[in-house]
ZAMIVO-924712 format. One record per residue (C-alpha): x, y, z; residue number from 1; residue in three letters. Coordinates in Angstrom, 3 decimals. Each point is the difference from the previous one (the first is absolute). Last residue first. Layout:
! residues N
+----------+----------+----------+-----+-----+
!        X !        Y !        Z !   k !   r !
+----------+----------+----------+-----+-----+
!        X !        Y !        Z ! NUM ! ALA !
...
+----------+----------+----------+-----+-----+
! end
This chain:
! residues 305
+----------+----------+----------+-----+-----+
!        X !        Y !        Z !   k !   r !
+----------+----------+----------+-----+-----+
!  -15.385 !  -16.856 !  -22.317 ! 305 ! LEU !
!    2.663 !    2.670 !    0.256 ! 304 ! ARG !
!    3.715 !    0.051 !   -0.974 ! 303 ! TYR !
!    2.724 !    2.457 !    0.352 ! 302 ! TYR !
!    3.589 !   -1.316 !    0.299 ! 301 ! PHE !
!    1.725 !    3.273 !   -0.006 ! 300 ! LEU !
!   -2.696 !    2.082 !    1.700 ! 299 ! ALA !
!   -0.693 !   -2.715 !    2.609 ! 298 ! ASP !
!    3.767 !   -0.087 !    0.612 ! 297 ! LEU !
!   -0.262 !    3.455 !    1.551 ! 296 ! ALA !
!   -3.068 !   -0.919 !    2.076 ! 295 ! LEU !
!    1.771 !   -3.103 !    1.195 ! 294 ! ALA !
!    3.001 !    1.911 !    1.195 ! 293 ! ILE !
!   -2.714 !    2.148 !    1.830 ! 292 ! PHE !
!   -1.520 !   -3.131 !    1.646 ! 291 ! ILE !
!    3.195 !   -1.568 !    1.027 ! 290 ! ILE !
!    1.453 !    3.374 !    1.449 ! 289 ! VAL !
!   -3.101 !    0.536 !    2.030 ! 288 ! LEU !
!   -0.372 !   -3.437 !    1.205 ! 287 ! TYR !
!    3.754 !   -0.200 !    1.225 ! 286 ! PRO !
!   -0.802 !    1.292 !    3.483 ! 285 ! ALA !
!   -2.707 !   -2.461 !    0.740 ! 284 ! THR !
!    2.350 !   -2.705 !    1.191 ! 283 ! VAL !
!    2.156 !    2.251 !    2.053 ! 282 ! LYS !
!   -3.007 !    1.755 !    1.761 ! 281 ! TYR !
!   -1.633 !   -3.352 !    0.584 ! 280 ! ALA !
!    3.177 !   -1.343 !    1.661 ! 279 ! LYS !
!    0.080 !    3.125 !    2.192 ! 278 ! TRP !
!   -3.724 !   -0.627 !    0.896 ! 277 ! ALA !
!    0.944 !   -3.649 !    0.875 ! 276 ! PHE !
!    2.504 !    1.288 !    2.529 ! 275 ! ALA !
!   -2.111 !    2.704 !    1.312 ! 274 ! PRO !
!   -2.952 !   -2.580 !    0.723 ! 273 ! THR !
!   -3.395 !    0.023 !   -1.779 ! 272 ! PRO !
!    0.028 !   -3.786 !   -0.523 ! 271 ! CYS !
!   -3.463 !   -1.090 !   -1.504 ! 270 ! LYS !
!   -0.542 !    3.464 !   -1.473 ! 269 ! ILE !
!    3.519 !   -0.028 !   -1.414 ! 268 ! LEU !
!   -0.793 !   -3.352 !   -1.685 ! 267 ! MET !
!   -2.705 !    1.977 !   -1.837 ! 266 ! TYR !
!    2.559 !    2.587 !   -0.913 ! 265 ! HIS !
!    2.161 !   -2.818 !   -1.509 ! 264 ! TYR !
!   -3.026 !   -1.217 !   -2.044 ! 263 ! ILE !
!   -0.837 !    3.407 !   -1.285 ! 262 ! LEU !
!    3.711 !    0.690 !   -0.958 ! 261 ! MET !
!    0.047 !   -3.138 !   -2.021 ! 260 ! ALA !
!   -3.258 !    0.864 !   -1.472 ! 259 ! SER !
!    1.306 !    3.319 !   -1.161 ! 258 ! GLY !
!    3.050 !   -1.308 !   -1.577 ! 257 ! ALA !
!   -1.789 !   -2.712 !   -1.977 ! 256 ! VAL !
!   -2.915 !    2.229 !   -1.064 ! 255 ! GLY !
!    2.186 !    2.962 !   -0.847 ! 254 ! ALA !
!    2.441 !   -2.151 !   -1.966 ! 253 ! THR !
!   -2.907 !   -1.403 !   -2.031 ! 252 ! ILE !
!   -1.465 !    3.500 !   -0.553 ! 251 ! THR !
!    3.292 !    1.497 !   -1.125 ! 250 ! TYR !
!    0.896 !   -2.478 !   -2.552 ! 249 ! VAL !
!   -3.601 !   -0.367 !   -0.954 ! 248 ! LEU !
!   -0.347 !    3.576 !   -1.312 ! 247 ! GLY !
!   -0.963 !    3.352 !    1.286 ! 246 ! LEU !
!   -2.772 !    1.923 !   -1.776 ! 245 ! GLY !
!   -2.148 !    1.568 !    2.703 ! 244 ! PHE !
!   -1.980 !   -3.335 !    0.438 ! 243 ! PHE !
!    3.241 !   -1.790 !    1.058 ! 242 ! TYR !
!    0.317 !    2.774 !    2.770 ! 241 ! LEU !
!   -2.666 !   -2.243 !    1.815 ! 240 ! ALA !
!    2.553 !   -2.370 !    1.021 ! 239 ! LEU !
!    1.900 !    2.489 !    2.114 ! 238 ! SER !
!   -3.241 !    1.036 !    1.747 ! 237 ! TYR !
!   -0.943 !   -3.656 !    0.585 ! 236 ! PRO !
!    3.276 !   -0.449 !    1.923 ! 235 ! LEU !
!    0.008 !    3.334 !    1.754 ! 234 ! LEU !
!   -3.231 !   -0.541 !    1.637 ! 233 ! ILE !
!    1.005 !   -3.190 !    1.695 ! 232 ! ALA !
!    3.347 !    1.678 !    0.825 ! 231 ! THR !
!   -1.735 !    2.764 !    1.998 ! 230 ! ASN !
!   -2.097 !   -2.593 !    1.806 ! 229 ! LEU !
!    3.020 !   -2.113 !    1.013 ! 228 ! PHE !
!    1.884 !    3.005 !    1.266 ! 227 ! ILE !
!   -3.071 !    1.215 !    1.866 ! 226 ! TYR !
!   -0.362 !   -3.484 !    1.659 ! 225 ! GLY !
!    3.773 !    0.107 !    0.917 ! 224 ! ALA !
!   -0.690 !    3.498 !    1.636 ! 223 ! THR !
!   -2.566 !   -1.562 !    2.320 ! 222 ! LYS !
!    2.302 !   -2.625 !    1.332 ! 221 ! GLU !
!    3.039 !    2.375 !    0.181 ! 220 ! ASN !
!   -1.771 !    2.504 !    2.250 ! 219 ! GLY !
!   -2.573 !    2.772 !   -0.449 ! 218 ! ILE !
!    1.942 !    3.267 !    0.409 ! 217 ! LEU !
!    3.649 !   -0.938 !   -0.111 ! 216 ! VAL !
!   -0.771 !   -2.448 !   -2.801 ! 215 ! PRO !
!   -1.514 !    2.749 !   -2.172 ! 214 ! LEU !
!    2.998 !    2.337 !    0.204 ! 213 ! MET !
!   -0.687 !    2.986 !    2.403 ! 212 ! PRO !
!    3.691 !    0.950 !    0.631 ! 211 ! ILE !
!    0.192 !    0.602 !    3.682 ! 210 ! ARG !
!    3.871 !   -0.373 !    0.375 ! 209 ! VAL !
!   -0.240 !   -3.066 !    2.222 ! 208 ! SER !
!   -3.112 !   -1.209 !   -1.984 ! 207 ! ALA !
!    2.084 !   -0.130 !   -3.154 ! 206 ! TYR !
!    2.655 !   -1.954 !    1.660 ! 205 ! GLU !
!   -2.531 !   -2.371 !    1.601 ! 204 ! ASP !
!   -1.784 !   -0.673 !   -3.371 ! 203 ! ARG !
!    3.469 !   -0.648 !   -2.017 ! 202 ! SER !
!   -1.134 !   -3.457 !   -1.372 ! 201 ! ARG !
!   -3.631 !    1.064 !   -0.543 ! 200 ! MET !
!    1.116 !    3.273 !   -1.526 ! 199 ! ALA !
!    2.097 !   -2.038 !   -2.481 ! 198 ! LEU !
!   -3.063 !   -2.005 !   -0.927 ! 197 ! CYS !
!   -1.954 !    3.279 !   -0.145 ! 196 ! TRP !
!    2.596 !    1.170 !   -2.670 ! 195 ! PHE !
!   -1.102 !   -2.901 !   -2.423 ! 194 ! HIS !
!   -3.663 !    0.301 !    0.636 ! 193 ! PRO !
!    0.118 !    3.761 !   -0.415 ! 192 ! PRO !
!    2.059 !    0.255 !   -3.120 ! 191 ! THR !
!   -1.769 !   -2.403 !   -2.327 ! 190 ! TRP !
!   -3.008 !    2.047 !   -0.681 ! 189 ! MET !
!    1.806 !    3.298 !   -0.639 ! 188 ! PHE !
!    2.612 !   -1.806 !   -2.168 ! 187 ! VAL !
!   -2.804 !   -1.578 !   -2.156 ! 186 ! LEU !
!   -1.539 !    3.543 !   -0.326 ! 185 ! TRP !
!    2.787 !    0.706 !   -2.567 ! 184 ! GLY !
!   -1.600 !   -2.370 !   -2.310 ! 183 ! VAL !
!   -3.291 !    1.526 !    0.511 ! 182 ! LEU !
!    1.229 !    3.487 !   -0.692 ! 181 ! PHE !
!    1.799 !   -1.202 !   -3.095 ! 180 ! GLY !
!   -3.170 !   -1.533 !   -1.239 ! 179 ! THR !
!   -2.120 !    2.919 !    0.611 ! 178 ! ALA !
!    2.391 !    2.316 !   -1.924 ! 177 ! ASP !
!    2.989 !    1.943 !    1.444 ! 176 ! ILE !
!    1.714 !    2.053 !   -2.822 ! 175 ! SER !
!    2.902 !    0.112 !   -2.348 ! 174 ! GLY !
!   -0.510 !   -3.625 !   -0.925 ! 173 ! THR !
!    3.511 !   -1.241 !    0.616 ! 172 ! THR !
!    1.399 !    2.156 !    2.890 ! 171 ! SER !
!   -3.557 !    0.184 !    1.290 ! 170 ! ALA !
!   -0.065 !   -3.822 !    0.796 ! 169 ! TRP !
!    3.321 !    0.274 !    1.805 ! 168 ! GLY !
!   -1.270 !    2.972 !    1.968 ! 167 ! ALA !
!   -3.118 !   -1.982 !    0.843 ! 166 ! MET !
!    2.110 !   -2.858 !    1.327 ! 165 ! SER !
!    2.027 !    2.497 !    2.273 ! 164 ! ALA !
!   -3.221 !    1.638 !    1.142 ! 163 ! ALA !
!   -1.389 !   -3.354 !    1.341 ! 162 ! SER !
!    2.870 !   -0.209 !    2.326 ! 161 ! GLY !
!   -0.753 !    3.473 !    1.572 ! 160 ! ALA !
!   -3.590 !   -1.202 !    0.166 ! 159 ! PHE !
!    1.002 !   -2.150 !    2.797 ! 158 ! GLY !
!   -0.181 !    3.041 !    2.269 ! 157 ! GLY !
!   -3.812 !   -0.431 !    0.299 ! 156 ! ILE !
!    0.226 !   -3.626 !    1.073 ! 155 ! VAL !
!    3.226 !    0.548 !    1.976 ! 154 ! ILE !
!   -1.412 !    2.713 !    2.116 ! 153 ! ASN !
!   -3.525 !   -1.198 !    0.365 ! 152 ! LEU !
!    0.608 !   -0.534 !    3.871 ! 151 ! VAL !
!    0.341 !    3.718 !    0.292 ! 150 ! ASN !
!    2.252 !    2.328 !    2.062 ! 149 ! SER !
!    3.658 !   -0.954 !   -0.151 ! 148 ! ARG !
!    0.099 !   -1.270 !   -3.619 ! 147 ! LYS !
!   -2.666 !    2.390 !   -1.212 ! 146 ! LEU !
!    1.413 !    3.448 !   -0.465 ! 145 ! TRP !
!    3.859 !    0.080 !   -0.163 ! 144 ! ILE !
!    0.839 !   -3.428 !   -1.261 ! 143 ! THR !
!   -3.082 !   -1.033 !   -2.125 ! 142 ! TYR !
!   -1.526 !    3.188 !   -1.435 ! 141 ! VAL !
!    3.237 !    2.199 !    0.010 ! 140 ! VAL !
!    2.890 !   -2.264 !   -0.829 ! 139 ! VAL !
!   -1.725 !   -2.928 !   -1.881 ! 138 ! TYR !
!   -2.980 !    1.711 !   -1.573 ! 137 ! PHE !
!    1.923 !    3.062 !   -0.895 ! 136 ! VAL !
!    2.884 !   -1.998 !   -1.660 ! 135 ! ILE !
!   -2.597 !   -2.180 !   -2.116 ! 134 ! GLY !
!   -1.892 !    3.119 !   -0.865 ! 133 ! ILE !
!    3.159 !    1.660 !   -1.347 ! 132 ! PHE !
!    0.911 !   -3.171 !   -1.916 ! 131 ! ILE !
!   -3.446 !   -0.017 !   -1.428 ! 130 ! MET !
!    0.117 !    3.558 !   -1.134 ! 129 ! ALA !
!    3.507 !   -0.320 !   -1.415 ! 128 ! ALA !
!   -1.300 !   -3.050 !   -2.094 ! 127 ! VAL !
!   -3.029 !    2.055 !   -1.074 ! 126 ! TYR !
!    2.129 !    2.992 !   -0.809 ! 125 ! PRO !
!    2.125 !   -2.023 !   -2.685 ! 124 ! ASN !
!    3.339 !   -1.666 !   -0.288 ! 123 ! LEU !
!    3.213 !    2.215 !   -0.159 ! 122 ! LEU !
!   -1.418 !    3.377 !    1.295 ! 121 ! PHE !
!   -2.451 !   -1.177 !    2.646 ! 120 ! TRP !
!    1.963 !   -3.093 !    0.867 ! 119 ! SER !
!    3.084 !    2.209 !    0.808 ! 118 ! MET !
!   -2.071 !    2.450 !    2.187 ! 117 ! GLY !
!   -1.757 !   -2.790 !    1.901 ! 116 ! VAL !
!    3.085 !   -2.098 !    0.702 ! 115 ! SER !
!    2.309 !    3.017 !    0.836 ! 114 ! LEU !
!   -2.426 !    1.362 !    2.640 ! 113 ! ILE !
!   -0.331 !   -3.388 !    1.719 ! 112 ! CYS !
!    3.847 !   -0.578 !   -0.011 ! 111 ! MET !
!    0.829 !    3.547 !    1.292 ! 110 ! PHE !
!   -2.813 !   -0.397 !    2.736 ! 109 ! LEU !
!    1.497 !   -3.259 !    1.194 ! 108 ! GLY !
!    3.614 !    1.061 !   -0.053 ! 107 ! TYR !
!   -0.810 !    3.181 !    1.885 ! 106 ! ILE !
!   -2.025 !   -2.111 !    2.585 ! 105 ! MET !
!    2.848 !   -2.630 !    0.236 ! 104 ! VAL !
!    2.540 !    2.784 !    0.712 ! 103 ! THR !
!   -2.133 !    1.541 !    2.681 ! 102 ! LYS !
!   -0.182 !   -3.356 !    1.797 ! 101 ! ALA !
!    3.802 !   -0.421 !   -0.017 ! 100 ! ALA !
!    1.279 !   -3.453 !   -0.991 !  99 ! ILE !
!    1.410 !   -3.035 !    1.738 !  98 ! LYS !
!   -1.544 !    1.237 !    3.243 !  97 ! HIS !
!   -1.624 !   -3.353 !    0.791 !  96 ! ALA !
!   -3.224 !    1.787 !    0.275 !  95 ! PRO !
!    0.542 !    1.551 !   -3.534 !  94 ! ILE !
!    1.553 !   -3.045 !   -1.766 !  93 ! PRO !
!   -2.614 !   -2.654 !    1.007 !  92 ! ARG !
!    1.202 !   -2.071 !    2.888 !  91 ! ARG !
!   -2.946 !    0.670 !    2.267 !  90 ! SER !
!   -2.458 !   -1.078 !   -2.745 !  89 ! THR !
!   -0.970 !   -3.536 !    1.175 !  88 ! ARG !
!    0.795 !    0.831 !    3.660 !  87 ! GLU !
!   -2.549 !    2.925 !    0.079 !  86 ! MET !
!    1.025 !    3.098 !    1.901 !  85 ! THR !
!    2.400 !    1.459 !   -2.461 !  84 ! GLY !
!   -2.334 !   -0.376 !   -2.814 !  83 ! ASP !
!   -2.710 !    1.916 !    1.901 !  82 ! ILE !
!    2.120 !    3.151 !    0.024 !  81 ! ASP !
!    1.435 !   -0.257 !   -3.373 !  80 ! ARG !
!   -3.335 !   -0.540 !   -1.581 !  79 ! ASP !
!    0.009 !    3.221 !   -2.062 !  78 ! TYR !
!    3.427 !   -0.262 !   -1.191 !  77 ! TYR !
!   -0.302 !   -3.572 !   -0.952 !  76 ! HIS !
!   -3.255 !    0.664 !   -1.909 !  75 ! ASN !
!    1.856 !    2.845 !   -1.595 !  74 ! LEU !
!    2.596 !   -2.290 !   -1.198 !  73 ! ALA !
!   -2.577 !   -2.462 !   -1.382 !  72 ! SER !
!   -1.626 !    2.854 !   -2.040 !  71 ! ALA !
!    3.347 !    0.826 !   -1.562 !  70 ! GLY !
!    0.877 !   -3.540 !   -0.733 !  69 ! MET !
!   -3.410 !   -0.703 !   -1.515 !  68 ! SER !
!    0.125 !    3.143 !   -2.142 !  67 ! ALA !
!    3.521 !   -0.741 !   -1.146 !  66 ! ILE !
!   -0.918 !   -3.684 !   -0.974 !  65 ! ALA !
!   -3.095 !    1.374 !   -1.979 !  64 ! GLY !
!    2.195 !    2.452 !   -1.697 !  63 ! PHE !
!    2.468 !   -2.673 !   -1.097 !  62 ! LEU !
!   -2.546 !   -2.761 !   -0.891 !  61 ! ALA !
!   -2.080 !    2.569 !   -2.116 !  60 ! LEU !
!    3.087 !    1.241 !   -1.511 !  59 ! LEU !
!    1.200 !   -3.401 !   -1.099 !  58 ! VAL !
!   -3.382 !   -0.987 !   -1.191 !  57 ! LEU !
!   -0.217 !    3.158 !   -2.032 !  56 ! ASP !
!    3.454 !   -0.654 !   -1.559 !  55 ! LYS !
!   -1.137 !   -3.574 !   -0.948 !  54 ! ALA !
!   -2.797 !    1.387 !   -2.185 !  53 ! ALA !
!   -3.267 !   -1.712 !    0.374 !  52 ! ILE !
!   -1.978 !   -2.538 !   -2.160 !  51 ! ASP !
!    0.465 !   -2.887 !    2.167 !  50 ! TRP !
!   -2.001 !   -2.770 !   -1.896 !  49 ! GLY !
!   -3.409 !   -0.466 !   -1.553 !  48 ! VAL !
!   -1.215 !    3.180 !   -1.485 !  47 ! GLN !
!   -1.817 !    3.124 !    1.199 !  46 ! PRO !
!    0.095 !    3.154 !   -2.049 !  45 ! SER !
!   -1.026 !    2.782 !    2.580 !  44 ! ALA !
!    1.315 !   -1.853 !    3.001 !  43 ! ASP !
!   -1.615 !   -3.055 !    1.699 !  42 ! PHE !
!    2.079 !   -2.927 !   -1.192 !  41 ! ARG !
!    3.189 !    1.842 !    1.159 !  40 ! SER !
!   -1.781 !    0.528 !    3.300 !  39 ! ALA !
!    1.456 !   -3.349 !    1.242 !  38 ! ALA !
!    3.608 !    1.281 !   -0.683 !  37 ! LEU !
!   -0.661 !    3.130 !    1.977 !  36 ! ALA !
!   -1.491 !   -1.991 !    2.868 !  35 ! SER !
!    2.862 !   -2.199 !    0.141 !  34 ! ALA !
!    2.376 !    2.918 !    0.149 !  33 ! VAL !
!   -1.930 !    1.615 !    2.804 !  32 ! ALA !
!   -0.544 !   -3.175 !    2.178 !  31 ! THR !
!    3.618 !   -0.926 !   -0.633 !  30 ! ILE !
!    1.178 !    3.423 !    1.015 !  29 ! VAL !
!   -2.267 !   -0.151 !    3.140 !  28 ! LEU !
!    1.332 !   -3.487 !    1.120 !  27 ! VAL !
!    3.665 !    1.077 !   -0.463 !  26 ! LEU !
!   -0.583 !    3.212 !    1.901 !  25 ! VAL !
!   -1.673 !   -1.753 !    2.903 !  24 ! ILE !
!    3.094 !   -2.236 !    0.248 !  23 ! ARG !
!    2.354 !    2.783 !   -0.287 !  22 ! PRO !
!   -1.502 !    1.779 !    3.074 !  21 ! LYS !
!    1.802 !    3.598 !   -0.708 !  20 ! SER !
!    0.747 !    0.366 !    3.551 !  19 ! VAL !
!    2.187 !   -3.256 !   -0.239 !  18 ! GLU !
!    1.847 !    1.143 !   -3.210 !  17 ! VAL !
!    0.839 !    3.305 !    1.566 !  16 ! TYR !
!    1.330 !   -1.824 !    3.095 !  15 ! ALA !
!    1.959 !   -2.441 !   -2.128 !  14 ! ARG !
!    1.560 !    3.068 !   -1.784 !  13 ! LEU !
!    0.964 !    1.592 !    3.273 !  12 ! SER !
!    1.592 !   -3.120 !    1.362 !  11 ! VAL !
!    2.025 !   -0.263 !   -3.075 !  10 ! ALA !
!    1.081 !    3.512 !   -0.037 !   9 ! LEU !
!    1.077 !   -0.195 !    3.655 !   8 ! TYR !
!    2.187 !   -3.218 !   -0.638 !   7 ! ARG !
!    1.418 !    1.762 !   -3.270 !   6 ! LEU !
!    0.882 !    3.027 !    2.200 !   5 ! HIS !
!    1.711 !   -2.240 !    2.723 !   4 ! CYS !
!    1.876 !   -1.926 !   -2.403 !   3 ! GLN !
!    1.329 !    3.306 !   -1.673 !   2 ! LEU !
!    1.127 !    0.927 !    3.548 !   1 ! MET !
+----------+----------+----------+-----+-----+
! end
C-alpha cells in the first residue's frame, strides 16, 4: 500500500513539474536575475560591479519562477483540447490523464496570485507590475486571445518574456527606464524567429488544429525568409545598446552570438525543411541565455572604448 502511495505521489509530482515547464522557468529566471545584475550600473549611485543585495536576487528568482510556473500551468489548462490532438503534446499531463484539468487551473491561479502579491510586498510595485504584465501577456493575450486567431500570436505574446527582464531591472533600479526597456525588448525580438523554427517543424500539427502559425499560412519557405529578416534586425539592434551605456563584454558577445544565429537562419532559407528548422530551433535556443549572462558579466567587467 505504501509503495502504491509513493508511486502515485511521484507521478503527481512529475505532472506538476511538467505543467510548470521547467525549461522556460529556468530561462526566464536567468533573464530576470541577469537583468538585475546588469542594472546595478544604472541605479541611483552606479558603480562597477554587482551592487545588489543577495536577498533581493533570491526573492526575484523565486517569485519569477513561481509566476512562470503558474502561467505555464494555465497555458496547459487552456490548451488541453488541442494538446490531446497534436502528437507533440498528446503526452502532456492533462491529455494523458496524469492530473485533473481543474487541479492544474487552481494550481496555476494560486501561483500567479502568489508571485504578484509577494513581489509587491517584498520587492517593489514595479517588479510586481512587470510580473503581472508578463502573466497577462502569456495567459490572456497569447494563449487565450491570439494563439488561435491571429498570425501575430507569438510576435505580440513574446512580450511576456520581455516582462521578466524588465522585472529584474526594476528590482535593482526601482523603476523601468529607457535602457531597462530596451534590454527587455531583446527577448521580444528573439522570440518570433526562435519559435517560428519550431512552428516550421510542427507545421502540419498546427494546421490540423487550425492554429494560425506563420508557416501554416504562408509555408515554410516564406517563413524562413521572415526568420532571417527578423534576425537581421535583431543583430544591429542588440549592438546598438552599446550607445545606451552597455560595455564591450556584452557588445562583443551580442555580435558573435547574433552573427552565428544570422548565419544559421540564412542556411535555413536554403534548406527550409522541418528537420533543418528543428536544428535551427535548438541552435538558436541558447542565444537568450548567452546574451543575458553577458549582460550580467558586462556590469562586473565593465569596459568601453
